[in-house]
Structures are given as structure tokens and as C-alpha cells.
N, C-alpha and C positions, 0 to 999 in steps of 0.2 A: 560555667560550663558543666561542672559535676551535677548541679541541681537539675539542669535540663536533661542531661543524659539519664540520670536516675528517674526523672519524670517520664522519659521515653520508655524506659524499661518497665514502668508501671502502667503504661497505657493499656495492656491487656487486662490488668485488674480494674482499671476504671471502666472499661467496656463491660467486664463481667458484672461489676456492681450495678451498672445501669441496665443490665439485661433482664428479661423475664425469668431467666433461670435462677437469678438471685432473689429479685423482688418483683413479682408480677405487677403489683400496683406501683406505678411510678409517677402518677399524677401529683401535682402540687409539690414537686421535689425542690423547688427553689431554683437557683441559678445553675449554670452548667457545671460548676465545680461541685455543688452539692449533689447533683445527679450522678456524678462520677465517684461518690463517696459510699461508704458502707452503710448509709441510712437505710433502715429496713421498714418497708411499708406494709409487708405482709405480716400483720400482727393479729392474733386471734386470742379469744378468751376460752380457757380450758378448765376442766374440773381439777381441783387440787384439794382433795378431801382432808389432808392433814395440815394444810396451810392455815396461818392465822395472821392477823394484822401486825403482831409484834415482830414477825419475820422481816417486815419491810420498814418497821418503825425504828430504824437505826440510821445514824448520821452517815451520809446525807440522806434525809428522809424523802421518800417519793410516795405519792398518794394515788398514782395512776396504774399500779401493777397488781393491786389486790382489790377484790370485790367479794360481796357476800349477798345471800338471799335467805331470808327467814321464812320457812314453810312449816306451819303447824308446830311452832316451838323448836324446830330444828334449824340450825344455821348451816347452809351450804357455802363452801368456800371455792373461789375461782382465782385464777391468776392469768395474766396476759403473757403470751409467749411470742418470741420472734421466730417466724417460720421462714427465715432466710438462710439457706445452707451455704456454708463456706466450701469452696472447691479447692482441691489440691493444687490446681494451677496457680491460684492466688498466692499460696505459700511459696511455690517455686519462683515466680516472678519477683515476689518481695525479697526472697532470699538472694536472688541475683542482684538486686539493688544493694543488699547488705554487703555482699562480697565486693561490689563495685566501689561503694562508699569507703569501706575499710581500706581497700587498695589505694584509693585517691588520697585519703588523709595520710596514709603511710608515705606515699610518694610526695605529698605536699610538705610533710615534715622534712624529708631529706632534701628536696629541691630548694625549699626556703632557706634551710641552713646553708646550702652551698651558695645561694644567691646573696645571703648576708656576707659571706666571706668574699665573694667576688666584688660586691659593692664596696666593702671596706678596703679591699685592695686597690680598687680603681680610683680612689680619691685620697688626698692627703689631708689629714686632720691633726689638731694639736695632740690628740690622744696617741697618735703614732710616735710622737717624740717624748712623751711625758710619762712620769711615774709619780705615784702618790705614796707618801709615808704616812701610815695610819697611826703609828705609835711613837711619835718623836719624843725625846726627853722634854719635859715641860719647860726646862730652862734653856733650851737650844734655840736662842733667838738671833744668833749672829749668822747672817746669810753667808759671810765669807767662810765660816766653818763648814756649812753644808756644801758650798761650792768646792772647797778643797777636797772634801770627802768624795764627791761624785765625779770630780775631774779626772779621777784615775781610770774611768771608763770612756771618757771623751769629753769634749768641750760642753760645759753647761751654759746655755744661752739665757734662760730665764729661771728665776727661782722665787716662789711665793710662800711665805710663812704665814699661816692663818693662826690667829690668836684666839684664845677663849675670852673674848671681850663682848659677848652678846649683850650684857647688861647695858653697856654704853652704846653699842651699835644700834640696838633696838630703840633707844631714846633718841638717838640722832635721826633715825628713820621717821619716828613719830614727829620730831620737830620739822623735818623736811616736808612731810605731808601737810602739817598745819600751815607752813609757809606757802605751799602751793594753794591751799585752801584760801588763805588770806589774799594771795595774789589774784585769785579768780574772783574776788569781791571788788577789785579795783576797776575804774573806768578804762576805756580803751586808751592804750599808750602809756599808762602809768605803771611803772615798775616799783616794787617795794624794796626797801633797804633793810636787810635783817637786823641791822644795828639801830635802826630808827623805827620801831614798831608803832610808836605814837602817831607818827606821820601817816603810816599805812592805815591806821584806824580812822584818822580824820578824812583821808581821801577815799575811803571805801564807799561804795554805793549803798544806799538804804536797802536793807534786806527785807523788811516787812515780814510777811508770813514765813518766807524762806529762812529768816533769821531765827524764828521760833523753832523750826524743824531742824536746821543744820547748824545753828549757832550764829551769834552776832560777831562783828569784828572784835568787840571788846572781850568777848568770851574766848575767842581764838587766841587773842594776844595774851590773855591770862594763862591759857594752856601752854603757850610757847614758853612764857617766862617760868612757869612751874617746871617744865621739862629742862630748861637750861640750868635751873638751880640743882636738879637731880644730877645733871651731867657734871656740874662743878663738884658736887659732893663725891661722885665716883672718881673724878680726876684727882681730888685731894687724897682719896684713900689709896690710889694706885701711885705710890711713890717709887723712885728708882730701886728701893729695897723691896718693894711689893709689886712687881710688874705682872702683866697678864701672862698666863701660861700659854705655851704652844699647843695647838690641838692637831693641826695637819701641816704637812709640807708638800708642795707641788714642785717638781723638778722637770724642766724641759731641757733636753739635750739638742745639740745642733744637728745631729744625725740620728737616723733610726738605728744604725749599727751600734752606736753608743748606748742607746736606750735598751736594746736587746742584750748587750753585754752586761749592763747593770742588772737587768732582770734575771738573766741566767745565773749570775754569780751571787746575788744577794737574797733571792727568794728562797726561803726555807720552809719546812712543814710548820703548820700552826702550833704544834706542841713545842717546838723549839723556841718559837717566839714567845709563847706564854710562859715558858720556864726560863727564858733568857739564856739559852744554852749557847754560850759563846764558842764552844768547840764544834758547833755544827758547820761552821764556815771558816776559811782562813782568817787570821788575825787582822790583816789589812782591810777585810771587809766588815769588820765589827766597828760600828760607829763609836768613837771615843774609846775604843778598846774594850768597852764593857756593855755595849747596847746592840742587840740584834734588832734590825729594822723589819717592820712588816710592810712589804711593798705590794701595791696593786696597780693595775692600769686604771687611770682616772677617767671619768666621763669627759665630755666636751666642756670647755670653760662656761658656756652658757647654761649647761645642765647642772652645775654645782650649786647646791643650796647652802650658801655660805653661812646663813644664820643657824643652821642645824648641825654644823660640823662638830661642835663641842658637846653635843648632848650625849648623855650616858645611855648604855644599852637598856638599863632598867627604866629610864624615863621614856625611851622610845616604846618599850613594850607596854608600859602602863597606858600610854596615850592610845596605842593601837587597840588595847582592850576596851577603853572608853569609847572610841569611835566605832568599834564593832558592835557595842551594845546599843549605841545611838542608831546605827544603821538598822539593827534588828528591830528596834521600836518603830522606825519608819516603815519597814517592810510589813510589820503587823498592822499598822494603821492603814497603809495603802491597801492591803488585802481586805481588811474589814470594809473599807470604802467601796472596793470593787464588788464585794458580796452585796452591800446595800444597794448599789446602783443596779446590779443585775437582778436583784429580787424585786425592786420597785419599778424599774423602767425597762428591763429586758436586756438581751445580750448586745444589741446594736449600740445602746448608750453605754453599756459596760465596755464595749470595744473602744468607744471614744474616750472613756475614762482611762483605760489602759494606755492608749496612745498619749493622752495628756501626761500621765505619770511617767511614761518612757521619755517624753520630751523634757520633763522637769527633773528627772532622776539625776542626770549629769550635774546640774546646778546644785541640787541638794547634796549629793555626795561630795562634790568639790568643796563646798563649805565645811562639811564634816571632816574631810581629809586635811583641810588646812590646820586642823588642830594637831596633826601628827608631825613628827620630826623625821626627816629623811635626808641623807647626805647628798643624794643626787636626784635630779628631776625624774629620771627613768623609774626609780624605786617609788617615788611619790605617785607617778602615773600608774604604776602597777597596782599599788594599794587602792587607788581610785577605781581602777579597772575591776578589781575584785568586788568592791561595794556596788558599783553600778550593775555589774553582771548578776550578782546575787539578787538585787532588788528587781531587775527587769525579768530575769528568768522566773522568779517567783510570781510576780504580778501578771505576767503575760501568758504563762504556760501552766505552771504547777497549780496555782490556786483555782483555776477553772476546772482542772481535773479533780481536785479534792472536794469541791463543793457540788460537783455534778453527780447525781446518784448513778451508781454502776449500771443498774438496769435501764437507765435512760440513755446509755451510751449511743445506741443505734436509733434513737427516736428522732423524729422530724419536728419536734416541738421547738419553739423559739428559744427556750431555756435549756435545751439538751446540749450535750457536749459538742457534737460536730457542728451544728449551726453557730454555736458560741465561738468556737475556734475559727470558723469560716469568717465571721465578722471581724475578728482580731487580725486575721491574715489580710483581709482587704483593707482594713484601716491602716495597717503598716505599709501596704502597698501604695496607698493614695495620700493619706493625711500626713504621715511623718515627713515625706519629701517636701510636701507643700509648706509645712511649718518651717522646715529648715531653709527653704528658698525664700520664704517671706522675710525672715530675719528681722522680726518686728523691732527689737531693741536697736539693732544697727540702723534700720531704716529711719527710725525716729531720730537717732543722733545725726545721721548724715543729711537728712532732708528737713528737719525741723530745728534741732539745736544748733547744728553746724552753721547754716546760713545766718543765724541770729547771734553768733558769737561776736563779742566786741572787738576782737583782734585776731591776728593770724595764729598766734600761739594756741589760743583756746579753740580756734576753729580746727586746727590740725589735730587736736586731741580727740575730736569727735570723728575723725576720718581714719583712725588707726586700724579699723577692722574689728570684726567680732572675734574674741578669743575662743579657741576650740581646744579640746583635749583629744589626743590620739586614742586614749583609753575609751572614750565614748564612741569613736568610730569603730573600734574593734568590737565593742559591746553590741552595736547595731548588727554586725555581721553574725556574731555568735548567737544573738537572740533569734534571728531568722533560722539559723541552722538548728538550734535547739527545739524551737516549735515544730519544725518540719520533722525532725527525727522522732520527737515524742509521739506524734500522731500519724506517722507515716503508714501504718498498716490499715487504719480505718479511714484515713483521708489522704489517699495517694496523690490527689490533685495538688496537695500542698507543695510537692516538689516543683511543679511548674510555676505556681504562684511565688515560691521562694526564689526560683531562678529569675523571674521577672523583677521581683523586689530587689534582689541584690544588684541586678543590672542597673535599675533606676538609681539605687543608692550610690552606685559607683560614679555615674555621670553627674548626679547632684553633688556629691562630695568633690568631684573634680572641678565643677563650676565654682563651688564655694571656695575651694582652695585658691583658685585663681582670681576670683572677683569679690569675695565677701569676707573671708577669714583673715585675721591678722597673722603674720609670720609667727611660727612657734619655735621654741628653742630646740637645738639639735639634741636628740635623744639616742641612747644606746638601744640595744635590742632586747631590753628587759621585758617589754610588753609582748613582743613577738615570741620570745621563748616561753613566757608564761602562757600565752594563748595556745601555743602548740602543745606544750607539755601537760597543761592542766585542763583548760576549757575545751579545746578541741577533743582531747581524749576523754574528758568527762561526758561531753555530748555524744561521743561515739558509743561509750559504754551504755548510756541511757538509751540510745537508739536501738542497740541490739537487745537490751533487756525488755524495753517496752514492746518491740516487735514480737518478742517471744511470749510475753504475757498477754498481749492483745490477741495474738493467734490462738493461744490456749483458752481464752475466755469466751470465744464464740459459743453460743449465740447471745451472750450478755443479757440473759433474762432470769437467771437464778431459778430456773425450773428444770427439773430432770424428769424424763419420762419413765413411768413405771412399766412393768411387764404385764400389766393388767388393764382391762378396759374399765371405763368409768362405772361406778355403782349405779344401780337401777334408778335411784332417786335423782341422779344428775341428768338422766336422758330427757330430752324434750326442750320445751321453751322456758326461758327464765328471764325474769326482770331483775337484774343485778344492781347493787348499789355500791358506788365507789366511795372512798373516805372523803372525797370532795363533795359528796352529796349528789353527784350526777347519777342518773339511772340509765341503764343500757339494757336492750333486749337481745338475747343470744339464743342460739339453737344448738344443742349438742346431740350427736347421734350415739346410740347405745354402743356402737363399735369404736368410738373415739378412745384414745389412750388417756389414762389418768396421769397426773403429774404430781410431783412433790417438790417442796422447797429445797434447794441446795445452793450453796455458796460457790459461784463460779469465779470469783475474783481471788486468785491465789495471793495477791498482794495484801489481802485483809485476813489471811490465815495467821494463826498464832501457834507455832512459829511459821514463817513463810517457808514453803518447801524450797529446797535448793534448786530443784529442776521442775518447772511447770510442764510436766509431761503426763500422758494418760495414766501412767502408773502412780502418779501423785494424787489422783482423784480419790475421795473417800470410797471405801468399799461398798457402801450402800447408796452412793450418789454418783452416777456416771452421766456426763453430758457430752463428752467429746465424741465426734464422729470419726470414722476411719480416715477422712480427709485431714484430720488433725494429728495423725500419727507422726507427721514430719516435724512436730514440735520437738522431738528428741534431737534432731539435727540443729534446730534453732537454739535449744538450751545449751548444748555443748559448744556451739559457736559463741554464745554469750559468755560461757565460762572462759573460753580461750581469749576473748577480747578483754574481759575484766582482768584476766591475769596479765595481759600485755599492758593494760593501763596501770595496773599496780606497779609493774616494773618501771614504767615511766615515772610514776610518783616517787618511787624509791631512788630514782637516779640522783635527785638533788641531795637526799640524805646520804647516799653513798659518796657523792662528790665531796660533801662536807667532811665525812669521815676520812676520805682519801687525802683531802687537803690538810687535815689535822695531823695525820701520821706520815704523809708523803708530800713532797713539794708540789704545788699546783703545776699543771702542764704549761710548758712554755708556749706563749702565743705564736701563731705562725708567722714566718718571715714575710716581709712586705716585698713587693716587686720593685721598689724605688729606693734601694739602700744608699744611692749616691745623692739623693735630694737633701738639701739643707733647709732647716727650719726657717732661717732668715730669708730664703729665696721664695718661699711660698707666701704670696701676699694675702691670701684669703684666710689665713689662720693667725691666731693671736695667743698670747700667754694667758695665764690664769690670774686675772685681775678681779678681786672681790667686787661684787656688784649687787644691787638690789633694784627692783622695779618699783617706782613710785606711781600710784594711780593718778591720773590726770596729767602725766608728762609723756614725752615721746622717747 
């Protein structure tokens, strides 16, 4: 709805861009959306006596803006200008869309937070009754000791003690995967006995070429036996005198009232936990009389990543640094690929390449993020969200702007900025939903592999549905927003395309959720909070900043008029030569104004001026018209928005400081204090679990 309303607000700008007042020549403008963009068709060659090719021979290089003619040993210089005036009304209507979007995102932030609270209050989950101890004593393995401690606040129904036993658990999981692999090699109706692997090898189907790729039954058996030996060695090392340490403890109370009482009385500032200040709370609330517990509200049981609970903060940080570097490498490679496709095949194929990268980005980033360690699935999804968003924002929006010459911004050439972005907008509108609906891997499993499965168990495994990540769905939305915001001033039709794209994505996602995708684990609001606080706010800041700089950069030709007419030798007919080797014939009148080279792109100034306003123009190079005086309002609005966004960024930092020196805020009370955990049939306790590929 926001995109459509903003599009309606920009209809006057679309009409102006298509009118003869802006560009008299409108033939061959392309589709209806390009006709409503800032593409300038009124371009003329003018005298530029002090110009030289080196002025335009800077990255990104353009060969279509400078020309010359040699006459009797004298070289005359010419430049192409955009004779499309920007009107004050364009700035006013665009500014109205800024105010509207800023208000919408501000309201969205507050409404969404309230909806999260309402949704949480409307349903009963295990989290409502549970607390997680993040720093238990490593030798506190007795569940009765924990139960006796927490019973002072109310009845404890379930208690889970997570041990630092990843070394053996990981091997058990690998063994289970190999057993499933060996079971899938058996004929229909044959079950394997883990204690008699020799029989399983004998009854296995001949593997042929598949055995060379995925391993033969004999090789799988050898791998299982090797892992079993490793498990025995670990078991022998872990004697009663050398047991596994405790890493986390999950406590579920019978009532929410008991959970709230424990939280209220046991939660202390982070500094007191770090220093183990036993005087911070009454003695009966100190575990064992000498241990201050660090309590948090845990995620849902299905969102706990049990294998990562025992990893240290240093290990987690190092892994995130590694995965960030790997993601950066992929971003660079994909950007280079897009540049190559665009340079060799044009923007349409580049748009297809961008769409393909956007479709594969979630898979690539998911593989990278598997290398990280996170205690809860919501944090893992948030990390994945960051990587996908960084990759897609860069490949779909920013790289196109970086490699497009500034002076070609308003051109109608196929490799110019606006036609390139128009192709990406349309590809995202049509191709992305079609790829998602096609679900080629899922279709292949359900309609080819499933019917040919030898038994019901293996057939069911092919009908589980396609896995999806909530982070990828959020990225699709923020990508469309970011593209629209980035080019809103010069491509106002993007609002309408974006509104249509988001509508289609909504219905396609809804269909896939009901018909194609597999059920996902319950997640907390980590992704929603991150999206609101960082990505929506970042897109909003970019929106206002780019609107300001694009408004100030008109007419995008790096040519400033002088206060003098052209020199006498420039008057008349000239056959000029472009650096592409093309020759053109032009006619200049003695009364024509001469031009000089000037940099109109404030973003390439060193340093960048804090406010892109008329006063920031160089003293000897003026290009802004009176219609651009409103940039002052744009600039100060951008300052205000950036200040607001910085405050949002600082909120997390402030919360951490506050939680360290003051106790975290008490969660809001639930509306069902009399409900008992045992009475809610839909929720369960914290039982360690892991998903084995190939099983249900």
C-alpha cells in the first residue's frame, strides 16, 4: 500500500517527465515506465573551449560526451549537454513522497512492535513458562539440585541440562547419517540392523556409477566402524571422574506466574553476573550460596541449536569473521560477473544475471552461514539475513550505479542507468516469482524421484517440501524497497512497479507456504527487529540521501554554462569526432553560450560536501537552476533522517550498556496467568534434537 500511494504522489512527476516541457523529443522512449522517467532526449552538442578528453576519461569512462574537430592545426572541443530543465514542482511532489514514506516506516515500526506483543500474548508457547541459565556451574549435573533451587518460585515441570558433549554428539550424528545412507541402498522392505553391518552390505543394491560418486556400501560400512571406534575412545576418556561439563540449563515452570517470579528475583545486571557479586540479591536466590545465575528467556524448543550451545564467544566471533570474508569474496565475484555480462551482452541479460544471482544467493549464503555457531535459530537466520541482503543490495542496485557513468544517467542508451534499472525492476517483477513457483528441485523430487522410491519411507522423504528461510523472504522485500528508494527521483515509476512486485511476492509466498514449502521451526522476532532497526532504517537513510543528491545533480552532464558566447571559430558548421570514432555534423550559432567542464556529482567530491546545496557549488562552476534551491530543504531533511537512524543504531548499544549496569527490563505479563504448562497440549519441553537429512 505504501508503494502504491507513493507512486500516486509521484504521478505529477511522471507526467512532467513525459511532457514536452521537460523533453520535447520523446520518440523511441521505450516502454510506458521509461517514458515516465527522467530520461532526457533533448541533448545537443555545444562548444566547450577549455574541455579535454581527460575530463571524461575517469572511471566509469564514457566516450559519448566529448568530441573534437581539428581545423588548420587547432583542435576545437565540444561537449554534449542535457537540455531538460528540472521544475520546482518535481521537487515538491518528490518531497511529499519523502514525508509520506518516513511517516509510514515510523508507524510501521511502532505498529509491528505492538503486533508482536499482541501475537505473543494471544498464544501459549514453551517460552512463556521457561527460563534459560546461560552460566551454570560446570559440575551442576544433578537435576534434583536445580529443581530444589527453582521450586522456591513455583512448581518446576521440566528441566533440561545441556552438556558440553559436542565431540561425541557430532560423531553420533555422523553415524546416524551414514546408517540412513546405508539404509537407502537396500531393496524395498529390507531394514538394516546397526549391529550387523556385514548383512546390510550384502543385501545392498549394486550402486554402479552412483557408488563412485556417493560411496559404495563397503565404504559406508568402513566409515561407520571408524566413527564407532572414535565414540568408544571418547567414552573411555569420559570416566565418572572426568564427566562432561554443563553448558546450559533450561527450566520450565508449571505456571507463568512462577516463571515471572523467578525472572523478577533472579535477574541481575550483567556486571554483577560477571563479577559474581553474591550481595546483589538475597542469599536464598544465590545458587549453591556462591553462584549468581545469568537468566534469559529462551527461544522455542525447536529453535534451540543444541550443537552450538557450548561454543565460546571467541570461537563464534572468529567464525563470523571468516564467513563475512567469504561473503565479501562472493559479492566481488558476482559484481564482476554482472559487469562482464552488462558490457558484453547488454542490460537485459545483466538483469537476468542479477535475477539468477538473487535466486541463488539464499542457497550460497546458507551454506556459508552453516559454518557459524549460534545458540538459537533466530540468531542464525539473522546472520543469514545480513549476508543475503548485503549480497543482493550490492548486485541488484549499487553495482549498476557504480559502473554507470554519471553523465549517462539520463541517457536512453541500453547501457545507461535508467534503462538498466528498468530491466532489473521488470525481471524482479516477472522472473523471480516464476522461479519460486516452478520449485524445480521440489518438482523433481515429488514427480520423478518420489514415485520411483522403493518403499514408503524413502518416498515420504521426497515429499517433505522445499526448505525455506524467513531471512530470504525478508530480503526479497527489502531489496525491492532499496532499489525503489535508491532511484526514486529519476525513476518515479519504480514506486508502482515495486508495489506490484511486492503484491505478487506476497501471494506467491502465501501459495508456497501452503502448497510447496516445508514447515519451518518456530522463530523469535530477531529478524523482524533487525529488519526494522537496521535494514528499513538504512534503506530510509539511503532514500533521502539519494533523493537529495540526485535532485542537486541535475542536469547530469558535467557541463556548466559560461557567461559568454562561443568564440568566433566555433560558429558555423562542424564535423566533430567522438572518441568512438563516430563523426557527427553540428551547427552552432554565434549567439550560443559556451560551456566548461564541471563536476556535478557531489558524491565524487573529495571531501564530499556535507550538504549538496547551491552554496556547495565551486565558485567558478555553477550549474544549479533556481528550481534547485529547494535542495536546502532536502539536505536538512536528510540530516534529520540520518540523525534518527543513528539513534536507532545506538539503541542496541545503549541496551547492552544498560543491561550491564542495570538489570534487563522485566518482560510484560501474559494475559493467561492461570494456565498450566501441562494443560497446553500444543507445547513441549526442551528436548535436545537434531535434523538428519533423508529422514522425516
